[in-house]
N, C-alpha and C positions, 0 to 999 in steps of 0.2 A: 501341558498342552501339547508340547514337542514328541512326547513318547505316544501320545494319543494318533498323533498324524502320523508317527513312523508305525504303528501297527496298522493305521487305515492304508499307508501307502502299500508295506506289505502285505496285507490282503488283497490291494486293487493289482499287485504285481502278481500274486499268486494267482488270481483270477485271469489274469494275461499270461499265463504261462512263462512268467521272466524269469530265468535259471538262476539272476543275483537274489532274486526275492525267496524263492525255495530253498536256496543254498542258506540263505540267513535265517529262515525259519528253522531248516534243520540245525544249525549249527547252535542255532541258540535253546533246542530244546530236545535234540536227541538224547544227550547225555541224562537228561533228568527221566525220561521215559526208562533208557536201557539201567538206571539206578534201579527205578522202581520195580522193573519186572526181574533182573537178576535177584535183587533181594527178595523177591515174592515166588520163587523156585521157576524162574526163566531162565533162558539162554540169552547169548548178545544177539543169536539168529533170530530166534523169536521176539525180541526185543525191535529188532530190524524190521519183519513183518509185522506186529502189531503198529510201530510207528507210520509203515507203508499204506496201512489202512487208515489209518488218522489224519494222514497228509491227503487221502484222495477224498476223504468225507470232509475234510476244511476246503479242499481245492472245489470239490459240488457246490458246496454250500457259499464259498464267495463270488462265484459264478453266478448267482443267483441275485438279482438287485435290489429283492427284497429283504436279503440278509443283513440283519444289524449285528454286529459282534459287540454284547456289552461285556465282557470281561477281557482281561488279556489275554493274546494268542496261546503263551504257554499253560495260561488255565484252562482253556479250551482244550488243548492238545492233550493233556494230562488227563483230563477227564474221560475224553474218546481213549486214548489207550488203557486207561483204569478198567473202565466198562469192557471193554474186549477184551483184556487180557484176565478177567475176572470169570467171563463167560468161557473163554478157552479154558480155564485152568478145570473150571467146573466139566467141558466134554471130557477133557483128560482125565478126572475124577482125580487132581491135585490139590482141588481145591482146598484150603484151612480158613477159619474164620478170623483168623487174627493176619491184616492185610496191612503193610506200612505205610504211612500216608493217608489213610483213610478218612482224616477229618481236613483234608487239605484240598477236597474236589468238591465240582461243582454238578447239580444234577442239570445235565445238557438234553435231556429228556423233556423235563419238564420246563427249563428255560426257553425252548426253543419254540413249545407250544404257546407259552406266554408272549414270546416276541412276536411269532408270526401272527397270535391274534390283535396286538400292539400294533402291528404292520398294515394288517388288513383294517383296523379303527381308524389308521392314520390316511389310508388311501379313501375310504369312505368322506373322511374327514375334508379331505383335500378337494375329491369330486363335489363336496355340496360345498365348499367356499368357491370352487372356480364358477360353479353354477349361479352362486349367490346374486352376480351381477354388481357395478358400480352405482352410486360409490361406496355401498356398503362393506366390498372386499376390502379397498383400500383402507377405509375407517377402520375394519376389526384387525387386519394387519398392522396397520400405524399402531394401534394401541397395545395389542398383544404381542406381536412381534419386533416391530421397531421399538416398544417399549415408549411411546411418545405420552406426554402426559396431555390432559383436557383441553388445557389453554394452547397447546400447542396445535393439537388437533382442530381445534375452533378456527383458528389464523389458518391451516392447511385446508379447509374445505369450505371457506366462509361461512361457517355459523357466527350469528351474533354474540355468543359467549358459551363458556365452557360448559354450562348448563344444558345449552340445546344440545351440544357436541354429543355429552353425555346420555340426554335422552335419546337421539340419532345410534348413538352406539349400541342401547338398549333394545332398541327396535331390529336392529341390523342383527346382533346376535339373538334373538328369539328367533328372524327369520331361517337365520343360519341352524340352529337347533332343531327347528323344524323339518329342515330339508336335511341333514344328517341323520335324523332317527328314521325319517321316510326312507332312507338309501339301506339305514343299518337294518329295518327291520325285514325289508325286501330279501336280505342276505341270509339271513337267518332261516 
């Protein structure tokens, strides 16, 4: 949990142009990128250029509120640098099929598309939940987000028993589903 928080703090710092966060990301990742590029027909200067391009890409993504990093920063940077370097090698005619560290990468483009779609779906769900109204919204949040059991929900919302709370939750869930898909279908 602490490492995950630290990664999020670094991303937030990067988005805010905090020199300490930028320096930390640089120190933690440049050597890895440098080794990869030097071991694959590159130089130190080329490694610096590629790393700088990756940092700019990460900076731009970090500034987007919808961006959610689902891997470690070093995995993300490595994947960007690897793709940029392979592209540069092809342009320079120095591309070889044998590239060190090929198995250690993540398909960033595909991941970004998947995560941007998921973020859009979450935004639609949030709008649907906000338009649901009370007590349905609180009932749904109580069960799915706060993880309250039916007995606790029946007490909190004044239902006579857990079965009545369950029935009401089901009705609210069906209304939420209807709102979600009405907004979802408009977006397509």
